[in-house]
C-alpha atoms as one frame of an Amber mdcrd trajectory, in Angstrom:
protein
   0.000   0.000   0.000   1.075   3.558  -0.582   0.072   6.986   0.604  -0.827
   9.867  -1.680   0.394  13.123  -0.148  -0.569  16.544  -1.463   1.211  19.764
  -0.464  -0.502  23.117  -0.875   0.946  26.409  -2.036   1.786  27.724   1.440
   3.832  24.556   2.015   5.952  25.309  -1.068   6.314  29.092  -0.933   9.952
  29.275   0.205  13.137  27.215   0.236  12.661  26.505   3.939   9.118  25.280
   3.366  10.247  23.050   0.496  12.940  21.631   2.777  10.253  20.734   5.325
   8.148  19.127   2.615  11.050  16.960   1.477  11.733  15.951   5.087   8.105
  14.855   5.432   8.158  12.931   2.152  11.287  11.001   3.032  10.190  10.326
   6.630   7.683   7.671   5.493   8.553   5.144   2.751   4.831   4.776   1.979
   4.738   8.363   0.668   5.469   7.411  -2.935   2.947   9.531  -4.851   3.268
  13.251  -4.182   1.018  15.999  -5.556   2.197  19.608  -5.456   0.540  22.984
  -5.898   2.226  26.099  -7.250   4.211  28.149  -4.691   1.880  30.295  -2.610
   2.330  33.466  -0.605   5.516  33.954   1.428   3.809  36.606   3.546   0.418
  38.310   3.706   1.309  40.998   1.150   2.824  38.544  -1.326   1.332  37.286
  -4.601   0.793  33.604  -5.348   2.608  32.194  -8.379  -0.739  31.254  -9.940
  -1.915  34.851  -9.641   1.305  36.084 -11.263   0.704  33.727 -14.170  -2.918
  34.855 -14.467  -1.710  38.460 -14.542   0.842  37.636 -17.256  -1.804  35.862
 -19.341  -4.241  38.742 -18.878  -1.610  41.163 -20.153  -1.081  39.071 -23.291
  -4.819  38.748 -23.867  -5.157  42.528 -23.871  -2.411  42.942 -26.469   0.448
  43.626 -24.057   3.566  41.576 -23.344   3.216  40.205 -19.800   6.988  39.848
 -19.559   7.417  41.456 -16.143   4.899  39.130 -14.463   6.505  36.136 -16.156
   9.966  37.274 -15.045   8.716  37.689 -11.466   7.369  34.125 -11.566  10.711
  32.780 -12.789  12.448  34.694 -10.018  10.251  32.983  -7.423  11.516  29.578
  -8.561  15.064  30.901  -8.721  14.824  32.074  -5.116  13.621  28.658  -3.943
  16.323  26.800  -5.879  19.039  29.142  -4.656  17.903  28.818  -1.048  18.193
  25.038  -1.382  21.706  25.224  -2.821  20.734  23.912  -6.257  22.891  24.919
  -9.251  21.744  27.924 -11.274  21.144  25.830 -14.400  18.182  24.138 -12.656
  16.130  27.235 -13.442  16.936  27.294 -17.171  14.245  24.751 -18.220  11.699
  26.437 -15.942  12.477  29.841 -17.458  12.255  28.401 -20.965   8.952  26.638
 -20.270   7.235  29.698 -18.789   8.483  31.947 -21.583   7.209  29.499 -24.206
   3.815  29.355 -22.506   3.615  33.147 -22.475   4.338  33.293 -26.206   1.760
  30.678 -27.239  -1.217  31.568 -29.412  -3.966  33.508 -27.671  -6.616  32.633
 -30.262  -8.591  30.665 -27.681  -8.409  32.868 -24.596  -9.701  30.227 -22.187
  -7.258  27.531 -23.290  -4.411  30.049 -23.263  -5.257  31.074 -19.704  -5.340
  27.427 -18.572  -1.972  26.751 -20.214  -0.460  29.662 -18.313  -2.068  28.776
 -14.976  -0.891  25.166 -15.199   2.717  26.346 -15.471   2.832  26.999 -11.723
   2.170  23.431 -10.646   4.012  21.833 -13.550   7.290  23.609 -12.884   6.973
  23.234  -9.128   6.697  19.463  -9.575   9.840  19.427 -11.722  11.691  21.458
  -9.103  10.625  19.253  -6.165  11.768  16.146  -8.056  15.172  17.757  -8.540
  15.405  18.745  -4.867  14.786  15.135  -3.829  17.239  13.840  -6.418  19.893
  16.209  -5.001  19.330  14.447  -1.664  20.095  11.128  -3.278  16.445  10.048
  -3.334  14.972   8.246  -6.350  12.310  10.718  -7.427  10.712  11.328 -10.799
   8.489  14.038 -12.231   5.597  12.667 -14.287   3.495  14.641 -16.733  -0.289
  14.392 -16.272  -0.484  13.782 -20.024   1.848  10.792 -19.897   0.166   9.446
 -16.759  -3.321   9.604 -18.270  -4.997  12.463 -16.384  -7.758  12.889 -18.979
 -10.245  15.663 -18.279 -13.323  17.121 -19.923 -12.691  19.955 -22.360 -13.922
  22.657 -19.967 -11.172  25.214 -19.339 -11.130  26.427 -15.754 -13.746  23.927
 -14.628 -12.653  20.560 -16.011 -13.897  17.225 -14.663 -12.025  13.940 -14.656
 -13.200  11.423 -17.245 -13.922   7.842 -16.075 -11.261   6.261 -18.306  -8.551
   8.288 -16.533  -8.716   6.079 -13.449  -7.552   2.922 -15.239  -4.634   4.766
 -16.812  -3.603   6.460 -13.571  -3.642   3.144 -11.705  -0.271   2.304 -13.298
   1.339   5.006 -11.137   1.239   2.418  -8.368   3.942   0.456 -10.175   6.420
   3.268 -10.745   9.745   3.014  -8.882  10.818   5.486  -6.228   8.828   8.619
  -5.480   6.579  10.106  -8.151   6.058  13.870  -8.160   2.794  14.808  -9.866
   1.679  18.397 -10.602  -1.773  19.231  -9.309  -4.577  21.388 -10.703  -4.516
  20.363 -14.367  -4.719  17.577 -16.909  -5.312  17.182 -20.629  -8.453  16.962
 -22.698  -8.892  14.249 -25.318  -7.989  16.915 -27.870  -4.607  17.311 -26.163
  -5.299  20.717 -24.612  -4.179  21.710 -21.125  -7.281  22.201 -18.966  -7.494
  23.048 -15.277  -9.862  22.214 -12.480 -11.540  25.058 -10.609  -9.258  27.177
  -8.425  -7.672  25.171  -5.621  -7.954  22.060  -7.772  -4.727  20.416  -6.632
  -6.856  18.859  -3.878  -8.918  17.268  -6.653  -5.808  15.906  -8.377  -4.691
  14.241  -5.153  -8.121  12.740  -4.565  -8.280  11.332  -8.101  -4.853   9.724
  -7.736  -5.693   8.328  -4.289  -8.811   6.754  -5.740  -7.035   5.412  -8.825
  -4.240   3.659  -6.915  -6.494   2.682  -3.975  -4.218   4.479  -1.546  -4.024
   3.559   2.125  -4.715   7.220   2.916  -4.785  10.565   1.135  -2.720  13.055
   3.162  -3.541  16.674   2.434  -0.837  18.888   3.918  -1.692  22.537   4.468
  -0.853  25.275   6.992  -3.226  24.400   9.859  -3.132  21.587  12.419  -6.650
  20.424  11.649 -10.085  21.369  10.433 -11.722  23.623  13.026 -15.354  23.788
  14.081 -15.635  27.375  12.806 -13.631  29.922  10.877 -10.790  31.113  13.192
 -11.090  34.605  11.713 -14.656  34.777  13.070 -14.499  32.630  16.214 -11.518
  32.895  18.553  -9.726  29.563  19.159 -12.417  27.291  17.687 -12.353  23.627
  18.652 -10.334  21.288  16.408 -12.222  18.437  14.750 -10.522  15.053  15.097
 -12.834  13.118  12.802 -15.383  13.948  10.104 -17.423  11.946   7.654 -17.223
  12.591   3.919 -20.715  14.050   4.006 -19.889  16.403   6.868 -16.732  17.617
   5.146 -18.610  18.055   1.870 -21.152  20.306   3.576 -18.486  22.319   5.395
 -16.279  22.704   2.295 -19.252  23.808   0.236 -20.116  26.382   2.869 -16.736
  28.051   3.034 -14.245  25.757   4.792 -11.382  26.431   2.360  -9.012  23.921
   3.951 -10.239  21.268   1.487 -11.825  21.671  -1.957 -15.432  20.468  -1.894
 -15.104  18.738  -5.294 -12.171  16.659  -4.019 -14.364  14.431  -1.869 -16.167
  12.544  -4.643 -13.191  10.457  -5.858 -12.087   9.399  -2.369 -15.682   8.781
  -1.277 -16.213   6.485  -4.227 -13.065   4.490  -3.408 -13.558   4.782   0.382
 -10.045   6.199   0.839  -9.701   8.086   4.145  -8.351  11.634   4.020  -5.968
  13.086   6.596  -5.743  16.893   6.781  -2.306  17.709   8.246   0.027  20.632
   8.892   3.322  20.869   6.993   4.716  23.036   9.791   3.658  20.597  12.510
   3.776  17.128  10.939   3.601  15.375  14.310   0.052  16.623  14.856  -2.603
  13.993  14.082  -4.703  16.410  12.070  -8.283  15.670  11.026  -9.418  12.358
   9.556 -12.212  12.316   6.962 -13.778   8.859   6.933 -16.887   7.017   5.647
 -18.507   7.001   9.087 -17.648   8.407  12.483 -17.069   6.069  15.401 -19.100
   8.385  17.600 -22.190  10.386  16.656 -23.010  11.532  20.192 -21.692  14.962
  19.176 -24.639  16.321  17.179 -22.861  19.261  15.509 -19.260  19.199  14.262
 -19.009  22.575  12.574 -20.551  25.948  11.732 -19.825  27.361   8.279 -20.900
  30.413   6.302 -21.121  31.515   2.677 -21.322  35.189   1.793 -22.491  36.968
  -1.385 -25.728  35.052  -1.877 -28.912  36.219  -3.565 -32.443  34.839  -3.708
 -35.080  34.811  -6.431 -38.433  34.724  -4.640 -41.727  34.099  -6.434 -45.251
  33.336  -5.332 -48.378  32.180  -7.118 -51.661  30.979  -5.677 -52.141  27.202
  -6.138 -48.565  26.843  -7.360 -48.499  23.343  -5.890 -51.301  22.274  -8.272
 -49.390  23.289 -11.395 -47.536  20.215 -12.611 -44.040  21.057 -13.852 -43.878
  24.522 -12.271 -40.552  23.864 -10.530 -39.101  22.119 -13.574 -39.935  25.046
 -15.844 -38.458  27.500 -13.352 -35.181  25.586 -13.208 -35.130  25.221 -17.002
 -35.109  29.014 -17.258 -32.009  29.098 -15.039 -30.444  26.307 -17.084 -31.013
  28.227 -20.325 -28.953  31.061 -18.819 -26.259  28.660 -17.493 -27.030  29.566
 -13.873 -26.539  26.945 -11.170 -28.507  27.122  -7.926 -27.642  26.246  -4.343
 -30.983  25.548  -2.634 -34.680  25.670  -3.536 -36.774  26.134  -0.358 -40.488
  26.124  -1.164 -43.995  26.347   0.236 -47.357  25.473  -1.282 -47.701  28.868
  -2.990 -44.128  30.163  -3.089 -40.621  29.137  -4.059 -37.158  30.592  -3.483
 -34.066  29.855  -5.530 -30.762  30.498  -3.759 -27.913  31.521  -6.087 -24.373
  32.790  -5.624 -24.283  36.466  -6.614 -21.334  35.907  -8.951 -23.582  33.629
 -11.040 -26.333  36.245 -11.404 -24.989  39.516 -12.843 -27.492  42.317 -13.345
 -28.101  41.753 -17.077 -28.677  38.045 -16.596 -30.984  38.731 -13.644 -33.138
  41.030 -15.795 -33.490  38.394 -18.532 -34.322  35.628 -16.071 -36.931  37.653
 -14.207 -38.614  38.572 -17.497 -38.629  34.928 -18.654 -40.153  33.845 -15.356
 -42.893  36.469 -15.660 -43.747  35.461 -19.214 -43.492  31.685 -18.734 -44.839
  31.126 -15.220 -46.952  34.218 -14.543 -46.158  34.633 -10.825 -48.202  37.069
  -8.779 -45.039  38.309  -7.130 -41.358  38.024  -8.018 -38.356  39.728  -6.456
 -34.592  39.316  -6.187 -32.864  39.968  -2.887 -29.115  40.378  -2.686 -26.720
  40.790   0.218 -27.513  37.473   1.893 -25.387  34.852   3.620 -26.002  31.176
   4.253 -25.080  29.721   7.638 -24.694  25.942   7.779 -24.945  23.900  10.967
 -23.386  20.530  10.138 -23.282  17.178  11.906 -24.237  13.537  11.316 -25.483
  13.327  14.908 -28.272  15.880  14.379 -30.666  13.199  13.142 -30.400  11.427
  16.498 -30.748  14.545  18.645 -33.980  16.290  19.571 -34.049  20.082  19.713
 -31.203  21.079  17.356 -33.384  23.500  15.388 -34.698  24.993  18.615 -31.194
  25.593  19.985 -30.055  27.135  16.709 -33.030  29.470  16.288 -32.886  30.493
  19.953 -29.184  31.347  19.576 -29.871  33.492  16.515 -32.849  35.169  18.165
 -30.809  35.980  21.268 -28.136  37.542  19.042 -30.796  39.693  17.314 -30.217
  37.944  13.973 -33.312  37.720  11.803 -33.765  34.492   9.833 -34.743  35.157
   6.218 -35.131  31.454   5.359 -34.429  28.022   6.769 -33.888  24.690   5.036
 -32.878  21.191   6.132 -32.070  18.302   3.836 -33.790  14.962   4.307 -30.509
  13.341   5.353 -30.326  15.745   8.322 -26.573  16.228   7.968 -26.951  19.994
   7.724 -29.339  22.798   8.531 -29.206  26.012   6.513 -30.183  29.505   7.625
 -30.415  32.470   5.257 -29.627  35.821   6.884 -28.515  39.326   5.948 -24.794
  39.460   5.164 -24.143  42.119   7.783 -25.229  39.611  10.454 -22.994  36.763
   9.246 -20.209  36.971  11.833 -22.659  37.550  14.682 -24.659  34.514  13.582
 -21.614  32.216  13.356 -20.431  33.313  16.792 -23.891  32.817  18.316 -24.300
  29.337  16.853 -20.796  28.322  17.870 -21.495  29.379  21.450 -24.753  27.431
  21.411 -23.166  24.146  20.356 -19.536  24.318  21.506 -19.268  26.647  24.507
């Protein structure tokens, strides 16, 4: 058995961080398949390598050169290599690769942008392989194309294709340590395509599933997943163990420590995930597993999503009109708008949407289509909302969770705009005004964890 270990951008931002990563890799002989992100921020005012590459690509796409951003990216790799005592010529192929990417055709703007973005992870993987080789370790970079990471032809939002898993399974047989760049793969047409932002988590999950790993270790910059956002709640409780479903709900609702799309591959293969800290590798971290040993803790976390809007419509005897909901959602589909939740009553329905997916022009068209097609008596769009999620497998076995939550919000003077609970009872959602988001999270945390 082997372990798949993924290291995020903060773990690879400096020479010292890379040195720690290599120490962790070599400390366990089971760590034979390593996924790396592009170097992240070295300090709070810094720029991530991926953002530098996006800036360079954006310059080219507007008819400029983008050379300064590309040069700054190359210098980031040079600084890491120099700090690790690697010879200067190590940077030559990285410099050549990034320059060639910058000069590629911009005819298809989306494919060009993905080619540039992927350069961060690709060159980081090459560099990490060389760092390990300099230590006398058998380590090899592998290209996602050669390995068989086949993705859908959807730049910036690609999905893994089923046939990729059989091809990637052969990575299990490779000698030594394999260094695999995260975040991107290749379409059947041979184009570089990336997952959504933060997609290196997805790469690691796909590989862990393909090789049936013993565990998927996701190294980041925190000791564990916490029960609430530390920037909102002071010293929130660490979570030792979560189920896939709990983590999916929390990731969806703003827990950025793990990409929400990364859970499907490991869930399907039943590979446990271990969230760990590069800077404190002795900490146990958080385990994400099929089922928790104990469900006597009803709530494991409180999460929040900001920048939400709601399309509200009402019509008398709506519940008697067969296909009303289907036609409403078809209107959204025709405008390529995805929704988050659809709370409803007998004569009214709300569609919860992320504001970024509903710009003003699109909102106007959708509202007009709804009026013409469905003839509601009332329709309105409310912006400036947040969703608060109370998450826990144990809620289904505990009486009074909704009462405790609503009492906590009432006591904090937070008005509930809407409430929704899925039939699986893993989460409970509250819609509130965005200005009350932090107050609501703090109140709910106190209610369930104080």
